[in-house]
C-alpha positions as CSV (number, residue, x, y, z in Angstrom):
1,X,-7.3,-7.0,-5.2
2,X,-4.5,-6.5,-7.8
3,X,-6.5,-3.7,-9.3
4,X,-6.7,-2.0,-5.9
5,X,-3.0,-2.2,-5.4
6,X,-2.4,-0.6,-8.8
7,X,-4.8,2.2,-7.9
8,X,-2.9,2.8,-4.6
9,X,0.4,2.8,-6.3
10,X,-0.9,5.2,-8.9
11,X,-2.3,7.6,-6.3
12,X,0.7,7.3,-3.9
13,X,3.3,8.7,-6.3
14,X,2.7,12.0,-7.9
15,X,2.3,12.3,-11.7
16,X,5.2,14.3,-13.1
17,X,4.5,13.7,-16.8
18,X,6.2,17.0,-17.9
19,X,9.6,15.5,-17.4
20,X,10.1,12.1,-19.1
21,X,12.7,10.9,-16.6
22,X,10.4,11.7,-13.7
23,X,7.6,9.8,-15.5
24,X,9.8,6.7,-15.9
25,X,10.8,6.9,-12.2
26,X,7.2,7.2,-11.2
27,X,6.2,4.1,-13.3
28,X,9.1,2.1,-11.8
29,X,8.1,3.1,-8.3
30,X,4.5,2.3,-9.0
31,X,5.4,-1.1,-10.3
32,X,7.6,-1.8,-7.2
33,X,4.9,-0.6,-4.8
34,X,2.3,-2.9,-6.5
35,X,4.7,-5.8,-6.3
36,X,5.4,-5.1,-2.6
37,X,1.8,-4.8,-1.7
38,X,1.1,-8.0,-3.6
39,X,3.7,-9.8,-1.5
40,X,2.3,-8.8,1.9
41,X,0.7,-11.5,4.0
42,X,-3.1,-11.7,3.3
43,X,-4.4,-9.9,6.4
44,X,-1.8,-7.1,6.1
45,X,-2.6,-6.7,2.4
46,X,-6.3,-6.5,3.0
47,X,-5.8,-3.9,5.8
48,X,-3.6,-1.8,3.6
49,X,-5.9,-2.0,0.6
50,X,-8.9,-1.0,2.8
51,X,-7.0,1.9,4.4
52,X,-5.1,3.3,1.4
53,X,-7.3,2.1,-1.4
54,X,-10.7,2.8,0.0
55,X,-9.8,5.3,2.7
56,X,-11.5,3.4,5.5
57,X,-10.8,4.3,9.2
58,X,-9.2,1.8,11.5
59,X,-12.7,1.3,13.1
60,X,-14.3,0.6,9.7
61,X,-11.5,-1.8,8.8
62,X,-12.0,-3.6,12.1
63,X,-15.6,-4.0,11.3
64,X,-15.0,-5.2,7.7
65,X,-12.3,-7.7,8.8
66,X,-14.0,-8.7,12.0
67,X,-10.9,-7.7,14.1
68,X,-10.2,-5.4,17.0
69,X,-9.2,-1.8,16.2
70,X,-5.8,-2.5,17.9
71,X,-5.3,-5.6,15.7
72,X,-5.9,-3.5,12.6
73,X,-3.3,-1.0,13.9
74,X,-0.8,-3.8,14.4
75,X,-1.5,-5.2,10.9
76,X,-1.0,-1.7,9.3
77,X,2.1,-1.0,11.3
78,X,3.7,-4.3,10.2
79,X,2.6,-3.9,6.6
80,X,3.9,-0.4,6.3
81,X,7.2,-1.5,7.9
82,X,7.5,-4.3,5.3
83,X,6.6,-1.9,2.5
84,X,9.3,0.6,3.7
85,X,11.9,-2.2,3.8
86,X,10.9,-3.5,0.4
87,X,10.9,-0.1,-1.2
88,X,14.2,0.9,0.4
89,X,16.2,-2.3,0.7
90,X,19.5,-0.6,1.4
91,X,18.2,1.3,4.5
């Protein structure tokens, strides 16, 4: 699963290699996002990785995780809230 969180972090932030400062910022943001995804509770992390890493729909995630679609929605909502808070601790 760590590889998947790295792939998500890499795909979430844009690559701006032309400007060295932007490249450093991107790498730092990717590392922070990887760390934040890794610290999520297990079910939330799995749902996020399936959604963002593999592009599965809520229905597909519910089938893979053997949960209701509404439970998947709750897990993703909670996970994204945690990720926002972790990525922007001052807000």
